[in-house]
N, C-alpha and C positions, 0 to 999 in steps of 0.2 A: 371874735368868733364865739358863738355860744357852744356850750359843751353838751354832748349827748349824755343822758343820764342812764346808767346801767347798774344792775345790782352787782355788788362786790361780794357779799357773803351769801353763800348758797345754803338755804335751809332745806335739808332733806328730811322728809316726814314719811313714815311708813304708811302705806295704803293697806289698811286692814281688811278692805273688801276684795283684795287681790285673790286670784286663784291660788297664789303661793302662800298666802297668810297662814293657812291651816298647817302647812308643813313645818312651821317654826324655823325654817332654814333660809327660805327665799321670800322676799317681799318686793312689791313694786314701789319704787321711790319716785317722787314727783319733785323736780327741781325747777324753780323759776329762774330762767336763764337771762332773758332780756326783760327788764322792768324799768319803770321810770323812777328809780330811787337809788340813793347812796353813792353812786360813782359817776364821775364825769370823764368822758373820753371825747376829745374834740374830733370833729369830722367835717368834711365839706358838704355832706349830705344829711345834716342833722335834722331829725324830726323836731317839732316845736313842743316844749314842755307845756302842759295844760294842767291847771289845778282846778279840780271840781270838788267842792266841799273839802274833805280831808284827803282826797285821793289825787295822786299825781299820775298823769297819763302822758303819752307821746302822740302828738298829732302828726299825721303823715300826709304830705302833699303827694297826690297820685303820681306814680312813675318818676319820682324825684328823690324823696327822702329815704334814707336807709339807716338802720341801726345794726351795729356789729358786735360780736361777742366771741370769745374763745373759751373753751371749756375742756378740762381734762377728764376723760372717762375714768371714773373711780375704779380702783383695783378690786373693789367689792362687787363690781358688775359681774353677773354670772355668765355672760356670753351665751345664754340659752334662749333668749328671745330678743325681738327687735327693740332698739331704742326708737321711741316715737316722740313727736312733738304735737302740740296744739297751741292755739292762740286765744287769749282772752282779750276782748275788744269791745268798743262802744263808739258812739258818735262824739264829735268834738264841740258841737254848738247847740243852742236852743232852737232847733228846727225839727219839725215832725219828719222823721226819716222812715216811717212805716213802709215795709215792703221794698226798701232800697237795699242794694247789695254792696258788699265789700269783697275784694279779692286780695288775699295775702300771698306774697311770694317769699319763700325761704330758701336761701342758698346754703349748701352744706359742703364742707370738705373735711376729710379725716386723714390724719397723718401721724407718724410715730414721734415727731418732734425732735428727731436726732438723725442727721445724715440722710434726709429725704426731702425732695422737692415738694412744695405744697401742691397737691393734685388739683386738677380741674374741679370747678364747683358743680355740684349736682343741684338742680333747682326743683322745688316742689311748689305747687300752687293749691290753694283751697279757697273756695268762694262760700260766703255765708250771707244771710239776710237779717236785717234789723226788723224785727217783728212788731215791736211796741209802738203805740201811737202817741208816746209822750213827747212833750216839747221841752220842758225845763229839766226833766229828770234824765238820768243816764242809766240804761239797762246794760249790764255787762253780759256779753255772750261768750260762749266757749265753742270753738270749732271741734269737730271730731278729731281723734288722734290720726296722725299721718305717720306711717312707719318709715323710718330711715333705713333700717336693716340691723343685722347683728354686727356689732362693732368689736374692736379689739380693746380690752381693758388696758388702761395706761396710755392709750393714744389720745391725741388732741382732736377736738371737733371745733372747726371755725365755722361761723355762720353769720348770715345777715338776714334781716327781715325788711320788707318794704310792702307798701300798699300799691297795687297796680289796677289798671282799668278793669272792672268786672265785665262779665258777659251780659249780666242783667243791668237794670237801671242803677246807676251809681248814686251814692249818697250825695246830697248837696254840700254837706260839711265834710271836713277831713275825717277819715277814719282815725280813731284813737286807740292805741295799743295800751292795754293794761299790763299784759305780760305774754311772753312766749315761753312755754314750759316744755321740759323734756320729761319723759317717764321711761323707766327702765328697771328690770329686775336686779336686785343685789342680794348677796348673802347677808343674812341678818342673824345675829346671836342675841337672844333676849336676855341672857344672863349677864 
């Protein structure tokens, strides 16, 4: 059984372009949650690891493959604004995919991690288009942010990501995930 590759260490980097950056108290943090690096977690629905140059991607068979991740909402989270996600993605093969579509589905549940049943999953979908007319290159695209809502700090967020059949014309190759990222405001002390 092949292992799904997920990021183990989360690198939080302040977003200095945030509306909160000027306050010197709250900044927006950007955490790559599902990536094709560093951590193996076996699953029956694993995407296929794809190496392109020095970049590791996850290729998704439509409506089949899923990647999973659990994440604890940091205690520095302000609970003042939504936690949001977006997807960085590309194509998986040397095919001209210009004007072809991909649709990502992300399932999320949030729970306190202590004496609580895992709640039902809320699903979100976002469709995007591969605009470039390249064949051998890979252009990484970023979807718009999708708000999950204001969450409770210290709670756990379980999620999965999969590629599903788009409304528009689907790509001929498998959609390839670079990362699924969360963004959220946290309290930040510069000193």
